mmCIF entry with sequence, helices, sheets and N, C-alpha, C, O atoms, coordinates in Angstrom:
data_MODEL
# 
_entry.id   MODEL 
# 
_entity.id                         1 
_entity.type                       polymer 
_entity.pdbx_number_of_molecules   1 
# 
_entity_poly.entity_id                      1 
_entity_poly.type                           'polypeptide(L)' 
_entity_poly.nstd_linkage                   no 
_entity_poly.nstd_monomer                   no 
_entity_poly.pdbx_seq_one_letter_code       MAPPTEQAARARIDAILANCGWDIQDPQAVNLASRVGVAVREFPLKHGYGTAA 
_entity_poly.pdbx_seq_one_letter_code_can   MAPPTEQAARARIDAILANCGWDIQDPQAVNLASRVGVAVREFPLKHGYGTAA 
_entity_poly.pdbx_strand_id                 A 
# 
loop_
_entity_poly_seq.entity_id 
_entity_poly_seq.num 
_entity_poly_seq.mon_id 
_entity_poly_seq.hetero 
1 1  MET n 
1 2  ALA n 
1 3  PRO n 
1 4  PRO n 
1 5  THR n 
1 6  GLU n 
1 7  GLN n 
1 8  ALA n 
1 9  ALA n 
1 10 ARG n 
1 11 ALA n 
1 12 ARG n 
1 13 ILE n 
1 14 ASP n 
1 15 ALA n 
1 16 ILE n 
1 17 LEU n 
1 18 ALA n 
1 19 ASN n 
1 20 CYS n 
1 21 GLY n 
1 22 TRP n 
1 23 ASP n 
1 24 ILE n 
1 25 GLN n 
1 26 ASP n 
1 27 PRO n 
1 28 GLN n 
1 29 ALA n 
1 30 VAL n 
1 31 ASN n 
1 32 LEU n 
1 33 ALA n 
1 34 SER n 
1 35 ARG n 
1 36 VAL n 
1 37 GLY n 
1 38 VAL n 
1 39 ALA n 
1 40 VAL n 
1 41 ARG n 
1 42 GLU n 
1 43 PHE n 
1 44 PRO n 
1 45 LEU n 
1 46 LYS n 
1 47 HIS n 
1 48 GLY n 
1 49 TYR n 
1 50 GLY n 
1 51 THR n 
1 52 ALA n 
1 53 ALA n 
# 
_struct_asym.id          A 
_struct_asym.entity_id   1 
# 
loop_
_struct_conf.conf_type_id 
_struct_conf.id 
_struct_conf.pdbx_PDB_helix_id 
_struct_conf.beg_label_comp_id 
_struct_conf.beg_label_asym_id 
_struct_conf.beg_label_seq_id 
_struct_conf.pdbx_beg_PDB_ins_code 
_struct_conf.end_label_comp_id 
_struct_conf.end_label_asym_id 
_struct_conf.end_label_seq_id 
_struct_conf.pdbx_end_PDB_ins_code 
_struct_conf.beg_auth_comp_id 
_struct_conf.beg_auth_asym_id 
_struct_conf.beg_auth_seq_id 
_struct_conf.end_auth_comp_id 
_struct_conf.end_auth_asym_id 
_struct_conf.end_auth_seq_id 
_struct_conf.pdbx_PDB_helix_class 
_struct_conf.details 
_struct_conf.pdbx_PDB_helix_length 
HELX_P HELX_P1 AA1 PRO A 4  ? ASN A 19 ? PRO A 4  ASN A 19 1 ? 16 
HELX_P HELX_P2 AA2 PRO A 27 ? ALA A 29 ? PRO A 27 ALA A 29 5 ? 3  
# 
_struct_conf_type.id          HELX_P 
_struct_conf_type.criteria    ? 
_struct_conf_type.reference   ? 
# 
loop_
_struct_sheet.id 
_struct_sheet.type 
_struct_sheet.number_strands 
_struct_sheet.details 
AA1 ? 2 ? 
AA2 ? 2 ? 
# 
loop_
_struct_sheet_order.sheet_id 
_struct_sheet_order.range_id_1 
_struct_sheet_order.range_id_2 
_struct_sheet_order.offset 
_struct_sheet_order.sense 
AA1 1 2 ? parallel      
AA2 1 2 ? anti-parallel 
# 
loop_
_struct_sheet_range.sheet_id 
_struct_sheet_range.id 
_struct_sheet_range.beg_label_comp_id 
_struct_sheet_range.beg_label_asym_id 
_struct_sheet_range.beg_label_seq_id 
_struct_sheet_range.pdbx_beg_PDB_ins_code 
_struct_sheet_range.end_label_comp_id 
_struct_sheet_range.end_label_asym_id 
_struct_sheet_range.end_label_seq_id 
_struct_sheet_range.pdbx_end_PDB_ins_code 
_struct_sheet_range.beg_auth_comp_id 
_struct_sheet_range.beg_auth_asym_id 
_struct_sheet_range.beg_auth_seq_id 
_struct_sheet_range.end_auth_comp_id 
_struct_sheet_range.end_auth_asym_id 
_struct_sheet_range.end_auth_seq_id 
AA1 1 ASP A 23 ? GLN A 25 ? ASP A 23 GLN A 25 
AA1 2 VAL A 38 ? VAL A 40 ? VAL A 38 VAL A 40 
AA2 1 PHE A 43 ? PRO A 44 ? PHE A 43 PRO A 44 
AA2 2 THR A 51 ? ALA A 52 ? THR A 51 ALA A 52 
# 
loop_
_atom_site.group_PDB 
_atom_site.id 
_atom_site.type_symbol 
_atom_site.label_atom_id 
_atom_site.label_alt_id 
_atom_site.label_comp_id 
_atom_site.label_asym_id 
_atom_site.label_entity_id 
_atom_site.label_seq_id 
_atom_site.pdbx_PDB_ins_code 
_atom_site.Cartn_x 
_atom_site.Cartn_y 
_atom_site.Cartn_z 
_atom_site.occupancy 
_atom_site.B_iso_or_equiv 
_atom_site.pdbx_formal_charge 
_atom_site.auth_seq_id 
_atom_site.auth_comp_id 
_atom_site.auth_asym_id 
_atom_site.auth_atom_id 
_atom_site.pdbx_PDB_model_num 
ATOM 1   N N  . MET A 1 1  ? 0.847   -1.170 -0.016  1.00 0.00 ? 1  MET A N  1 
ATOM 2   C CA . MET A 1 1  ? 0.019   -0.007 -0.005  1.00 0.00 ? 1  MET A CA 1 
ATOM 3   C C  . MET A 1 1  ? 0.884   1.259  0.009   1.00 0.00 ? 1  MET A C  1 
ATOM 4   O O  . MET A 1 1  ? 1.923   1.290  0.668   1.00 0.00 ? 1  MET A O  1 
ATOM 5   N N  . ALA A 1 2  ? 0.470   2.277  -0.699  1.00 0.00 ? 2  ALA A N  1 
ATOM 6   C CA . ALA A 1 2  ? 1.222   3.493  -0.796  1.00 0.00 ? 2  ALA A CA 1 
ATOM 7   C C  . ALA A 1 2  ? 1.125   4.312  0.500   1.00 0.00 ? 2  ALA A C  1 
ATOM 8   O O  . ALA A 1 2  ? 0.123   4.246  1.211   1.00 0.00 ? 2  ALA A O  1 
ATOM 9   N N  . PRO A 1 3  ? 2.176   5.079  0.793   1.00 0.00 ? 3  PRO A N  1 
ATOM 10  C CA . PRO A 1 3  ? 2.103   5.916  1.974   1.00 0.00 ? 3  PRO A CA 1 
ATOM 11  C C  . PRO A 1 3  ? 0.927   6.879  1.909   1.00 0.00 ? 3  PRO A C  1 
ATOM 12  O O  . PRO A 1 3  ? 0.526   7.264  0.810   1.00 0.00 ? 3  PRO A O  1 
ATOM 13  N N  . PRO A 1 4  ? 0.363   7.278  3.027   1.00 0.00 ? 4  PRO A N  1 
ATOM 14  C CA . PRO A 1 4  ? -0.823  8.159  3.038   1.00 0.00 ? 4  PRO A CA 1 
ATOM 15  C C  . PRO A 1 4  ? -0.606  9.451  2.234   1.00 0.00 ? 4  PRO A C  1 
ATOM 16  O O  . PRO A 1 4  ? -1.532  9.942  1.588   1.00 0.00 ? 4  PRO A O  1 
ATOM 17  N N  . THR A 1 5  ? 0.585   9.985  2.272   1.00 0.00 ? 5  THR A N  1 
ATOM 18  C CA . THR A 1 5  ? 0.827   11.247 1.501   1.00 0.00 ? 5  THR A CA 1 
ATOM 19  C C  . THR A 1 5  ? 0.705   11.017 0.007   1.00 0.00 ? 5  THR A C  1 
ATOM 20  O O  . THR A 1 5  ? 0.177   11.865 -0.712  1.00 0.00 ? 5  THR A O  1 
ATOM 21  N N  . GLU A 1 6  ? 1.201   9.851  -0.476  1.00 0.00 ? 6  GLU A N  1 
ATOM 22  C CA . GLU A 1 6  ? 1.059   9.538  -1.882  1.00 0.00 ? 6  GLU A CA 1 
ATOM 23  C C  . GLU A 1 6  ? -0.396  9.305  -2.264  1.00 0.00 ? 6  GLU A C  1 
ATOM 24  O O  . GLU A 1 6  ? -0.854  9.750  -3.316  1.00 0.00 ? 6  GLU A O  1 
ATOM 25  N N  . GLN A 1 7  ? -1.098  8.617  -1.416  1.00 0.00 ? 7  GLN A N  1 
ATOM 26  C CA . GLN A 1 7  ? -2.536  8.384  -1.654  1.00 0.00 ? 7  GLN A CA 1 
ATOM 27  C C  . GLN A 1 7  ? -3.326  9.708  -1.702  1.00 0.00 ? 7  GLN A C  1 
ATOM 28  O O  . GLN A 1 7  ? -4.216  9.883  -2.534  1.00 0.00 ? 7  GLN A O  1 
ATOM 29  N N  . ALA A 1 8  ? -2.992  10.599 -0.823  1.00 0.00 ? 8  ALA A N  1 
ATOM 30  C CA . ALA A 1 8  ? -3.674  11.891 -0.812  1.00 0.00 ? 8  ALA A CA 1 
ATOM 31  C C  . ALA A 1 8  ? -3.347  12.701 -2.070  1.00 0.00 ? 8  ALA A C  1 
ATOM 32  O O  . ALA A 1 8  ? -4.218  13.354 -2.644  1.00 0.00 ? 8  ALA A O  1 
ATOM 33  N N  . ALA A 1 9  ? -2.082  12.649 -2.486  1.00 0.00 ? 9  ALA A N  1 
ATOM 34  C CA . ALA A 1 9  ? -1.669  13.367 -3.703  1.00 0.00 ? 9  ALA A CA 1 
ATOM 35  C C  . ALA A 1 9  ? -2.385  12.782 -4.927  1.00 0.00 ? 9  ALA A C  1 
ATOM 36  O O  . ALA A 1 9  ? -2.853  13.516 -5.797  1.00 0.00 ? 9  ALA A O  1 
ATOM 37  N N  . ARG A 1 10 ? -2.459  11.455 -4.974  1.00 0.00 ? 10 ARG A N  1 
ATOM 38  C CA . ARG A 1 10 ? -3.160  10.795 -6.141  1.00 0.00 ? 10 ARG A CA 1 
ATOM 39  C C  . ARG A 1 10 ? -4.635  11.194 -6.154  1.00 0.00 ? 10 ARG A C  1 
ATOM 40  O O  . ARG A 1 10 ? -5.181  11.501 -7.214  1.00 0.00 ? 10 ARG A O  1 
ATOM 41  N N  . ALA A 1 11 ? -5.277  11.193 -5.003  1.00 0.00 ? 11 ALA A N  1 
ATOM 42  C CA . ALA A 1 11 ? -6.665  11.557 -4.942  1.00 0.00 ? 11 ALA A CA 1 
ATOM 43  C C  . ALA A 1 11 ? -6.873  13.018 -5.407  1.00 0.00 ? 11 ALA A C  1 
ATOM 44  O O  . ALA A 1 11 ? -7.808  13.326 -6.145  1.00 0.00 ? 11 ALA A O  1 
ATOM 45  N N  . ARG A 1 12 ? -5.983  13.886 -4.955  1.00 0.00 ? 12 ARG A N  1 
ATOM 46  C CA . ARG A 1 12 ? -6.098  15.289 -5.331  1.00 0.00 ? 12 ARG A CA 1 
ATOM 47  C C  . ARG A 1 12 ? -5.835  15.495 -6.814  1.00 0.00 ? 12 ARG A C  1 
ATOM 48  O O  . ARG A 1 12 ? -6.550  16.264 -7.456  1.00 0.00 ? 12 ARG A O  1 
ATOM 49  N N  . ILE A 1 13 ? -4.855  14.846 -7.365  1.00 0.00 ? 13 ILE A N  1 
ATOM 50  C CA . ILE A 1 13 ? -4.543  14.936 -8.816  1.00 0.00 ? 13 ILE A CA 1 
ATOM 51  C C  . ILE A 1 13 ? -5.703  14.381 -9.622  1.00 0.00 ? 13 ILE A C  1 
ATOM 52  O O  . ILE A 1 13 ? -6.116  14.992 -10.607 1.00 0.00 ? 13 ILE A O  1 
ATOM 53  N N  . ASP A 1 14 ? -6.240  13.223 -9.220  1.00 0.00 ? 14 ASP A N  1 
ATOM 54  C CA . ASP A 1 14 ? -7.412  12.656 -9.914  1.00 0.00 ? 14 ASP A CA 1 
ATOM 55  C C  . ASP A 1 14 ? -8.609  13.625 -9.879  1.00 0.00 ? 14 ASP A C  1 
ATOM 56  O O  . ASP A 1 14 ? -9.313  13.758 -10.879 1.00 0.00 ? 14 ASP A O  1 
ATOM 57  N N  . ALA A 1 15 ? -8.838  14.272 -8.791  1.00 0.00 ? 15 ALA A N  1 
ATOM 58  C CA . ALA A 1 15 ? -9.933  15.235 -8.666  1.00 0.00 ? 15 ALA A CA 1 
ATOM 59  C C  . ALA A 1 15 ? -9.701  16.412 -9.613  1.00 0.00 ? 15 ALA A C  1 
ATOM 60  O O  . ALA A 1 15 ? -10.617 16.849 -10.309 1.00 0.00 ? 15 ALA A O  1 
ATOM 61  N N  . ILE A 1 16 ? -8.506  16.903 -9.632  1.00 0.00 ? 16 ILE A N  1 
ATOM 62  C CA . ILE A 1 16 ? -8.173  18.044 -10.512 1.00 0.00 ? 16 ILE A CA 1 
ATOM 63  C C  . ILE A 1 16 ? -8.367  17.680 -11.998 1.00 0.00 ? 16 ILE A C  1 
ATOM 64  O O  . ILE A 1 16 ? -8.947  18.448 -12.765 1.00 0.00 ? 16 ILE A O  1 
ATOM 65  N N  . LEU A 1 17 ? -7.878  16.516 -12.377 1.00 0.00 ? 17 LEU A N  1 
ATOM 66  C CA . LEU A 1 17 ? -8.027  16.049 -13.736 1.00 0.00 ? 17 LEU A CA 1 
ATOM 67  C C  . LEU A 1 17 ? -9.512  15.879 -14.109 1.00 0.00 ? 17 LEU A C  1 
ATOM 68  O O  . LEU A 1 17 ? -9.956  16.290 -15.181 1.00 0.00 ? 17 LEU A O  1 
ATOM 69  N N  . ALA A 1 18 ? -10.243 15.273 -13.202 1.00 0.00 ? 18 ALA A N  1 
ATOM 70  C CA . ALA A 1 18 ? -11.686 15.069 -13.425 1.00 0.00 ? 18 ALA A CA 1 
ATOM 71  C C  . ALA A 1 18 ? -12.415 16.406 -13.576 1.00 0.00 ? 18 ALA A C  1 
ATOM 72  O O  . ALA A 1 18 ? -13.274 16.561 -14.444 1.00 0.00 ? 18 ALA A O  1 
ATOM 73  N N  . ASN A 1 19 ? -12.067 17.341 -12.743 1.00 0.00 ? 19 ASN A N  1 
ATOM 74  C CA . ASN A 1 19 ? -12.688 18.696 -12.856 1.00 0.00 ? 19 ASN A CA 1 
ATOM 75  C C  . ASN A 1 19 ? -12.351 19.378 -14.168 1.00 0.00 ? 19 ASN A C  1 
ATOM 76  O O  . ASN A 1 19 ? -13.088 20.257 -14.615 1.00 0.00 ? 19 ASN A O  1 
ATOM 77  N N  . CYS A 1 20 ? -11.254 18.989 -14.788 1.00 0.00 ? 20 CYS A N  1 
ATOM 78  C CA . CYS A 1 20 ? -10.845 19.564 -16.076 1.00 0.00 ? 20 CYS A CA 1 
ATOM 79  C C  . CYS A 1 20 ? -11.411 18.791 -17.279 1.00 0.00 ? 20 CYS A C  1 
ATOM 80  O O  . CYS A 1 20 ? -11.138 19.112 -18.435 1.00 0.00 ? 20 CYS A O  1 
ATOM 81  N N  . GLY A 1 21 ? -12.231 17.734 -16.952 1.00 0.00 ? 21 GLY A N  1 
ATOM 82  C CA . GLY A 1 21 ? -12.875 16.986 -18.008 1.00 0.00 ? 21 GLY A CA 1 
ATOM 83  C C  . GLY A 1 21 ? -12.167 15.688 -18.402 1.00 0.00 ? 21 GLY A C  1 
ATOM 84  O O  . GLY A 1 21 ? -12.582 15.041 -19.364 1.00 0.00 ? 21 GLY A O  1 
ATOM 85  N N  . TRP A 1 22 ? -11.141 15.300 -17.709 1.00 0.00 ? 22 TRP A N  1 
ATOM 86  C CA . TRP A 1 22 ? -10.399 14.063 -18.012 1.00 0.00 ? 22 TRP A CA 1 
ATOM 87  C C  . TRP A 1 22 ? -11.183 12.863 -17.449 1.00 0.00 ? 22 TRP A C  1 
ATOM 88  O O  . TRP A 1 22 ? -11.859 12.967 -16.425 1.00 0.00 ? 22 TRP A O  1 
ATOM 89  N N  . ASP A 1 23 ? -11.074 11.759 -18.129 1.00 0.00 ? 23 ASP A N  1 
ATOM 90  C CA . ASP A 1 23 ? -11.679 10.533 -17.668 1.00 0.00 ? 23 ASP A CA 1 
ATOM 91  C C  . ASP A 1 23 ? -10.559 9.721  -16.995 1.00 0.00 ? 23 ASP A C  1 
ATOM 92  O O  . ASP A 1 23 ? -9.609  9.310  -17.662 1.00 0.00 ? 23 ASP A O  1 
ATOM 93  N N  . ILE A 1 24 ? -10.666 9.490  -15.682 1.00 0.00 ? 24 ILE A N  1 
ATOM 94  C CA . ILE A 1 24 ? -9.661  8.811  -14.921 1.00 0.00 ? 24 ILE A CA 1 
ATOM 95  C C  . ILE A 1 24 ? -10.016 7.318  -14.889 1.00 0.00 ? 24 ILE A C  1 
ATOM 96  O O  . ILE A 1 24 ? -11.103 6.944  -14.447 1.00 0.00 ? 24 ILE A O  1 
ATOM 97  N N  . GLN A 1 25 ? -9.088  6.464  -15.363 1.00 0.00 ? 25 GLN A N  1 
ATOM 98  C CA . GLN A 1 25 ? -9.384  5.052  -15.498 1.00 0.00 ? 25 GLN A CA 1 
ATOM 99  C C  . GLN A 1 25 ? -8.339  4.188  -14.817 1.00 0.00 ? 25 GLN A C  1 
ATOM 100 O O  . GLN A 1 25 ? -7.175  4.568  -14.697 1.00 0.00 ? 25 GLN A O  1 
ATOM 101 N N  . ASP A 1 26 ? -8.779  3.015  -14.374 1.00 0.00 ? 26 ASP A N  1 
ATOM 102 C CA . ASP A 1 26 ? -7.874  2.022  -13.814 1.00 0.00 ? 26 ASP A CA 1 
ATOM 103 C C  . ASP A 1 26 ? -7.316  1.190  -14.930 1.00 0.00 ? 26 ASP A C  1 
ATOM 104 O O  . ASP A 1 26 ? -7.985  0.983  -15.942 1.00 0.00 ? 26 ASP A O  1 
ATOM 105 N N  . PRO A 1 27 ? -6.070  0.692  -14.768 1.00 0.00 ? 27 PRO A N  1 
ATOM 106 C CA . PRO A 1 27 ? -5.442  -0.042 -15.888 1.00 0.00 ? 27 PRO A CA 1 
ATOM 107 C C  . PRO A 1 27 ? -6.194  -1.357 -16.294 1.00 0.00 ? 27 PRO A C  1 
ATOM 108 O O  . PRO A 1 27 ? -6.040  -1.845 -17.413 1.00 0.00 ? 27 PRO A O  1 
ATOM 109 N N  . GLN A 1 28 ? -6.978  -1.888 -15.389 1.00 0.00 ? 28 GLN A N  1 
ATOM 110 C CA . GLN A 1 28 ? -7.717  -3.099 -15.700 1.00 0.00 ? 28 GLN A CA 1 
ATOM 111 C C  . GLN A 1 28 ? -8.954  -2.835 -16.584 1.00 0.00 ? 28 GLN A C  1 
ATOM 112 O O  . GLN A 1 28 ? -9.544  -3.772 -17.123 1.00 0.00 ? 28 GLN A O  1 
ATOM 113 N N  . ALA A 1 29 ? -9.331  -1.582 -16.723 1.00 0.00 ? 29 ALA A N  1 
ATOM 114 C CA . ALA A 1 29 ? -10.528 -1.236 -17.519 1.00 0.00 ? 29 ALA A CA 1 
ATOM 115 C C  . ALA A 1 29 ? -10.283 -0.008 -18.369 1.00 0.00 ? 29 ALA A C  1 
ATOM 116 O O  . ALA A 1 29 ? -11.055 0.950  -18.326 1.00 0.00 ? 29 ALA A O  1 
ATOM 117 N N  . VAL A 1 30 ? -9.229  -0.034 -19.127 1.00 0.00 ? 30 VAL A N  1 
ATOM 118 C CA . VAL A 1 30 ? -8.848  1.112  -19.973 1.00 0.00 ? 30 VAL A CA 1 
ATOM 119 C C  . VAL A 1 30 ? -9.735  1.156  -21.203 1.00 0.00 ? 30 VAL A C  1 
ATOM 120 O O  . VAL A 1 30 ? -9.964  0.148  -21.870 1.00 0.00 ? 30 VAL A O  1 
ATOM 121 N N  . ASN A 1 31 ? -10.219 2.340  -21.478 1.00 0.00 ? 31 ASN A N  1 
ATOM 122 C CA . ASN A 1 31 ? -11.003 2.597  -22.706 1.00 0.00 ? 31 ASN A CA 1 
ATOM 123 C C  . ASN A 1 31 ? -10.539 3.951  -23.215 1.00 0.00 ? 31 ASN A C  1 
ATOM 124 O O  . ASN A 1 31 ? -11.094 4.990  -22.857 1.00 0.00 ? 31 ASN A O  1 
ATOM 125 N N  . LEU A 1 32 ? -9.488  3.924  -24.077 1.00 0.00 ? 32 LEU A N  1 
ATOM 126 C CA . LEU A 1 32 ? -8.909  5.166  -24.561 1.00 0.00 ? 32 LEU A CA 1 
ATOM 127 C C  . LEU A 1 32 ? -9.821  5.940  -25.457 1.00 0.00 ? 32 LEU A C  1 
ATOM 128 O O  . LEU A 1 32 ? -9.552  7.108  -25.740 1.00 0.00 ? 32 LEU A O  1 
ATOM 129 N N  . ALA A 1 33 ? -10.907 5.330  -25.924 1.00 0.00 ? 33 ALA A N  1 
ATOM 130 C CA . ALA A 1 33 ? -11.865 6.045  -26.825 1.00 0.00 ? 33 ALA A CA 1 
ATOM 131 C C  . ALA A 1 33 ? -13.044 6.599  -26.006 1.00 0.00 ? 33 ALA A C  1 
ATOM 132 O O  . ALA A 1 33 ? -14.002 7.086  -26.607 1.00 0.00 ? 33 ALA A O  1 
ATOM 133 N N  . SER A 1 34 ? -13.020 6.549  -24.674 1.00 0.00 ? 34 SER A N  1 
ATOM 134 C CA . SER A 1 34 ? -14.104 7.034  -23.872 1.00 0.00 ? 34 SER A CA 1 
ATOM 135 C C  . SER A 1 34 ? -14.357 8.566  -24.021 1.00 0.00 ? 34 SER A C  1 
ATOM 136 O O  . SER A 1 34 ? -15.489 9.041  -23.932 1.00 0.00 ? 34 SER A O  1 
ATOM 137 N N  . ARG A 1 35 ? -13.277 9.288  -24.246 1.00 0.00 ? 35 ARG A N  1 
ATOM 138 C CA . ARG A 1 35 ? -13.346 10.738 -24.478 1.00 0.00 ? 35 ARG A CA 1 
ATOM 139 C C  . ARG A 1 35 ? -11.998 11.223 -24.917 1.00 0.00 ? 35 ARG A C  1 
ATOM 140 O O  . ARG A 1 35 ? -11.064 10.430 -25.041 1.00 0.00 ? 35 ARG A O  1 
ATOM 141 N N  . VAL A 1 36 ? -11.871 12.508 -25.157 1.00 0.00 ? 36 VAL A N  1 
ATOM 142 C CA . VAL A 1 36 ? -10.608 13.028 -25.676 1.00 0.00 ? 36 VAL A CA 1 
ATOM 143 C C  . VAL A 1 36 ? -9.531  12.963 -24.627 1.00 0.00 ? 36 VAL A C  1 
ATOM 144 O O  . VAL A 1 36 ? -8.412  12.570 -24.960 1.00 0.00 ? 36 VAL A O  1 
ATOM 145 N N  . GLY A 1 37 ? -9.790  13.332 -23.342 1.00 0.00 ? 37 GLY A N  1 
ATOM 146 C CA . GLY A 1 37 ? -8.791  13.274 -22.294 1.00 0.00 ? 37 GLY A CA 1 
ATOM 147 C C  . GLY A 1 37 ? -8.955  12.037 -21.430 1.00 0.00 ? 37 GLY A C  1 
ATOM 148 O O  . GLY A 1 37 ? -9.947  11.907 -20.712 1.00 0.00 ? 37 GLY A O  1 
ATOM 149 N N  . VAL A 1 38 ? -7.976  11.113 -21.493 1.00 0.00 ? 38 VAL A N  1 
ATOM 150 C CA . VAL A 1 38 ? -8.025  9.908  -20.702 1.00 0.00 ? 38 VAL A CA 1 
ATOM 151 C C  . VAL A 1 38 ? -6.735  9.835  -19.854 1.00 0.00 ? 38 VAL A C  1 
ATOM 152 O O  . VAL A 1 38 ? -5.637  9.908  -20.406 1.00 0.00 ? 38 VAL A O  1 
ATOM 153 N N  . ALA A 1 39 ? -6.854  9.697  -18.553 1.00 0.00 ? 39 ALA A N  1 
ATOM 154 C CA . ALA A 1 39 ? -5.725  9.494  -17.680 1.00 0.00 ? 39 ALA A CA 1 
ATOM 155 C C  . ALA A 1 39 ? -5.838  8.088  -17.113 1.00 0.00 ? 39 ALA A C  1 
ATOM 156 O O  . ALA A 1 39 ? -6.876  7.730  -16.557 1.00 0.00 ? 39 ALA A O  1 
ATOM 157 N N  . VAL A 1 40 ? -4.786  7.286  -17.243 1.00 0.00 ? 40 VAL A N  1 
ATOM 158 C CA . VAL A 1 40 ? -4.775  5.926  -16.748 1.00 0.00 ? 40 VAL A CA 1 
ATOM 159 C C  . VAL A 1 40 ? -3.890  5.921  -15.464 1.00 0.00 ? 40 VAL A C  1 
ATOM 160 O O  . VAL A 1 40 ? -2.741  6.364  -15.477 1.00 0.00 ? 40 VAL A O  1 
ATOM 161 N N  . ARG A 1 41 ? -4.470  5.408  -14.378 1.00 0.00 ? 41 ARG A N  1 
ATOM 162 C CA . ARG A 1 41 ? -3.675  5.251  -13.138 1.00 0.00 ? 41 ARG A CA 1 
ATOM 163 C C  . ARG A 1 41 ? -2.500  4.339  -13.396 1.00 0.00 ? 41 ARG A C  1 
ATOM 164 O O  . ARG A 1 41 ? -2.451  3.660  -14.422 1.00 0.00 ? 41 ARG A O  1 
ATOM 165 N N  . GLU A 1 42 ? -1.548  4.316  -12.472 1.00 0.00 ? 42 GLU A N  1 
ATOM 166 C CA . GLU A 1 42 ? -0.331  3.541  -12.618 1.00 0.00 ? 42 GLU A CA 1 
ATOM 167 C C  . GLU A 1 42 ? -0.577  2.164  -13.191 1.00 0.00 ? 42 GLU A C  1 
ATOM 168 O O  . GLU A 1 42 ? -1.511  1.476  -12.778 1.00 0.00 ? 42 GLU A O  1 
ATOM 169 N N  . PHE A 1 43 ? 0.250   1.752  -14.138 1.00 0.00 ? 43 PHE A N  1 
ATOM 170 C CA . PHE A 1 43 ? 0.168   0.421  -14.737 1.00 0.00 ? 43 PHE A CA 1 
ATOM 171 C C  . PHE A 1 43 ? 1.548   -0.047 -15.166 1.00 0.00 ? 43 PHE A C  1 
ATOM 172 O O  . PHE A 1 43 ? 2.433   0.765  -15.434 1.00 0.00 ? 43 PHE A O  1 
ATOM 173 N N  . PRO A 1 44 ? 1.727   -1.351 -15.229 1.00 0.00 ? 44 PRO A N  1 
ATOM 174 C CA . PRO A 1 44 ? 3.041   -1.865 -15.633 1.00 0.00 ? 44 PRO A CA 1 
ATOM 175 C C  . PRO A 1 44 ? 3.223   -1.792 -17.133 1.00 0.00 ? 44 PRO A C  1 
ATOM 176 O O  . PRO A 1 44 ? 2.266   -1.933 -17.893 1.00 0.00 ? 44 PRO A O  1 
ATOM 177 N N  . LEU A 1 45 ? 4.456   -1.571 -17.553 1.00 0.00 ? 45 LEU A N  1 
ATOM 178 C CA . LEU A 1 45 ? 4.809   -1.579 -18.960 1.00 0.00 ? 45 LEU A CA 1 
ATOM 179 C C  . LEU A 1 45 ? 5.474   -2.913 -19.293 1.00 0.00 ? 45 LEU A C  1 
ATOM 180 O O  . LEU A 1 45 ? 5.777   -3.699 -18.396 1.00 0.00 ? 45 LEU A O  1 
ATOM 181 N N  . LYS A 1 46 ? 5.694   -3.161 -20.555 1.00 0.00 ? 46 LYS A N  1 
ATOM 182 C CA . LYS A 1 46 ? 6.396   -4.363 -20.966 1.00 0.00 ? 46 LYS A CA 1 
ATOM 183 C C  . LYS A 1 46 ? 7.764   -4.399 -20.315 1.00 0.00 ? 46 LYS A C  1 
ATOM 184 O O  . LYS A 1 46 ? 8.350   -3.363 -20.000 1.00 0.00 ? 46 LYS A O  1 
ATOM 185 N N  . HIS A 1 47 ? 8.275   -5.640 -20.116 1.00 0.00 ? 47 HIS A N  1 
ATOM 186 C CA . HIS A 1 47 ? 9.610   -5.845 -19.512 1.00 0.00 ? 47 HIS A CA 1 
ATOM 187 C C  . HIS A 1 47 ? 10.659  -4.938 -20.177 1.00 0.00 ? 47 HIS A C  1 
ATOM 188 O O  . HIS A 1 47 ? 10.758  -4.868 -21.402 1.00 0.00 ? 47 HIS A O  1 
ATOM 189 N N  . GLY A 1 48 ? 11.435  -4.249 -19.334 1.00 0.00 ? 48 GLY A N  1 
ATOM 190 C CA . GLY A 1 48 ? 12.493  -3.399 -19.837 1.00 0.00 ? 48 GLY A CA 1 
ATOM 191 C C  . GLY A 1 48 ? 12.107  -1.941 -19.954 1.00 0.00 ? 48 GLY A C  1 
ATOM 192 O O  . GLY A 1 48 ? 12.967  -1.096 -20.199 1.00 0.00 ? 48 GLY A O  1 
ATOM 193 N N  . TYR A 1 49 ? 10.826  -1.624 -19.783 1.00 0.00 ? 49 TYR A N  1 
ATOM 194 C CA . TYR A 1 49 ? 10.374  -0.216 -19.914 1.00 0.00 ? 49 TYR A CA 1 
ATOM 195 C C  . TYR A 1 49 ? 10.051  0.410  -18.573 1.00 0.00 ? 49 TYR A C  1 
ATOM 196 O O  . TYR A 1 49 ? 9.699   1.589  -18.517 1.00 0.00 ? 49 TYR A O  1 
ATOM 197 N N  . GLY A 1 50 ? 10.163  -0.358 -17.473 1.00 0.00 ? 50 GLY A N  1 
ATOM 198 C CA . GLY A 1 50 ? 9.856   0.271  -16.149 1.00 0.00 ? 50 GLY A CA 1 
ATOM 199 C C  . GLY A 1 50 ? 8.367   0.264  -15.920 1.00 0.00 ? 50 GLY A C  1 
ATOM 200 O O  . GLY A 1 50 ? 7.657   -0.638 -16.363 1.00 0.00 ? 50 GLY A O  1 
ATOM 201 N N  . THR A 1 51 ? 7.902   1.281  -15.223 1.00 0.00 ? 51 THR A N  1 
ATOM 202 C CA . THR A 1 51 ? 6.481   1.465  -14.917 1.00 0.00 ? 51 THR A CA 1 
ATOM 203 C C  . THR A 1 51 ? 6.032   2.896  -15.205 1.00 0.00 ? 51 THR A C  1 
ATOM 204 O O  . THR A 1 51 ? 6.835   3.829  -15.176 1.00 0.00 ? 51 THR A O  1 
ATOM 205 N N  . ALA A 1 52 ? 4.757   3.052  -15.479 1.00 0.00 ? 52 ALA A N  1 
ATOM 206 C CA . ALA A 1 52 ? 4.176   4.363  -15.661 1.00 0.00 ? 52 ALA A CA 1 
ATOM 207 C C  . ALA A 1 52 ? 3.452   4.738  -14.372 1.00 0.00 ? 52 ALA A C  1 
ATOM 208 O O  . ALA A 1 52 ? 2.701   3.939  -13.813 1.00 0.00 ? 52 ALA A O  1 
ATOM 209 N N  . ALA A 1 53 ? 3.686   5.946  -13.916 1.00 0.00 ? 53 ALA A N  1 
ATOM 210 C CA . ALA A 1 53 ? 3.058   6.341  -12.659 1.00 0.00 ? 53 ALA A CA 1 
ATOM 211 C C  . ALA A 1 53 ? 2.438   7.716  -12.845 1.00 0.00 ? 53 ALA A C  1 
ATOM 212 O O  . ALA A 1 53 ? 1.848   8.258  -11.911 1.00 0.00 ? 53 ALA A O  1 
# 
């Protein structure tokens, strides 16, 4: 589990993006065609590329 400060920051950033019209999605249910602005929460990349956060 992430430290409370990171969780609070993620919640605040998600709220800001949502207020700007972005669709915030979990990596297990990504739909990049849902709207023009899509933000995907942290997800693993292919081996050798690290992670996206």
